[in-house]
Steps between C-alpha positions, in 0.01 A plus 500: 500500500315831467241387753756430770688820430179701511418344838843608622384859469227422751737342754773655706851352489605298801773614735837346428618260766823387335785465745773597263765608750728261689338369818630365829604133536211262556463128517464299178125444543431870551715590199309256280168646609625852434638405158172332412307814592740711294459274196123516532502878530738532206276281284205722591700810404607342169139411430404865545792616284386267221177701475677829427493460117128427515436794734676735258305346212173558686597864560526541121174317426130589508460315833592817687161647409372343824771653719404757761742715709540238777583235239753736345658560842538126554659458155750775582565332835590180314739705284668637812517146641687379191729802529566401861593148383750653259661711770516206740631236256732709282804421716429125510588337166326166564169659595535753219557224244205300635267799460633564147442138398145505637425820306615337177330169565227440244566837336652459154738789428384674819649850529466485880796422723591547867597865456147584378373431852674819610297704251161333553321822611619671182411204277153471646441877501608536137282210386195643678558853370499363144185295557186690400282230655595618850190668652519877567493459880788254499688714246470809719617294797800379299600853400471617860724216616758577232506878522460534877758233577263260675583192292812376671819565689656679200231747390745702291538218247124464454446875470778506237325216316176698486680810371681300235175340388335840473797634303480201267133576430581864423779399260298233317413735216857605430690356204857499377592844368715547191776668697533238772311278743167617634429566868349156557806321362730719713294431814490125437874490428570682828282258698665205328846624599391554861359147520812348344723678751284386792504144371874511445558589864242273658482194276850482351370546147216245509301670225253241379226764502658721231401298192134445596459869590650629173307249291174645633579827319445542127831449320572855389451635854686213667802558277481876551488457880800265500695731267428805718601310815825387338580851381437648846707233666780521245511880505537518877249782521158536648466158650865449581751255363847527356600656174556242232222263592572141418841582353669701770251526785554384852356201679169669576453607138566149374270338753208717392566507125584129466145361546362758255764410241443129560127535444561697182778286351419146612223457242593573137140563391449746787822687423415508130156644577659759728742611227215527250269699727745744661654789304855468369627797702376343827658164416826675416495667843457160666774346284734781601456414869476120501762304306309170503198672347706673229650169387160331479349799324774505232458125448125549456546784250743281306242220490232737372733651239564157344139487384535806276552451125613750241241576229689625190179622337420726796865566580456440873493235772162336564363234733567160345247319720248724680444239775870485590622850411403709803647837392514685171827638362413847626419373850818292517712794388336720766573242774869475409519879470363544852759260636783696336378828648493394867863481612850446362511148648163396357581660164822303477323179602228554236745583221713197592192276482403641158855456366508138620163428333621672184815285493300181559268596212786538247650835598348678201582868451213596268134549582226253426699180563496477880257656743787541747713692252213737432420543870863568588530757220175669612608512864845636422355760264257621767781521755716695256218748433437552871872553558516759222195684639652504848827627359321780312315600818829528688643726231 
């Protein structure tokens, strides 16, 4: 497969001869000949399309060490050819579906689909920029094509790709700060929102790429990027969107936030890892903006709290089984406290959940018998203290 794809970089794509528009009336014999030629040409095109995954794989491999500037130009010409196929077939569902099936043929869990043809110059350029095996001459040629707008009919997109790649390299050393997300997380969240909005308009929410992209990031950063994107979208600031996010936002807000929430909530282990790795204050902010997330988060905290046991000798709650108890008593109390400090609605929802758990556990009124009684008493005491301090400040 690699051999054929590597040879593609040394050949120029053929001119399309597909007669896709309606033609004049002809006799039956002439129509059959024309249809036969069209089928043959289409099969040739599909055969070329089938090599796209291998061509992209070659561009990420060590085989590019033999590429010179002319070879690079031919590879970019193939990318523009595939982009041309996308533009020509996008309005024809049968041809579009045929190209999509050929792309997936023989590729288990292939992330490529028909819409990727439209971004072939970007896909190829990004793969080559990340490949250190590309010789210096070809690399310089690639940068010239990207930055000078010589790589295709839409040079602005390729120049933007190069700038984003350079920005990503500059931000690689940044980490999450204690006071909020770092610059790299903010930049990646902004790019993710832009891509989701573009996909929502052009592909009616076909977002099969989101999971594979996020899973390439280490978990703490992937969760931080998704959380920052959801907060920006839900807040309606910076990157746009309606106030209220998934609870009260408009159609555009929902269309962008929904795939992020689905990715986060559809897998229990992933959501559990997210809630363990992100700070309680950040999770409370998300819960205050997205009702479906707040319900799942409260359910998860309830599940974790059931694994705490009261140790009368120590006079405190301890982890009964370290493998199953994810949070300590102090961490669990901090998480519920953060939820009660976000908004009146979320505070009421959290207190109602604690009261229900307390009632199901026996509705005890003294400490040390039910973890939910103790948590509810702690939360209400903290709220009472904060109210008294606020009242004193007003006086």
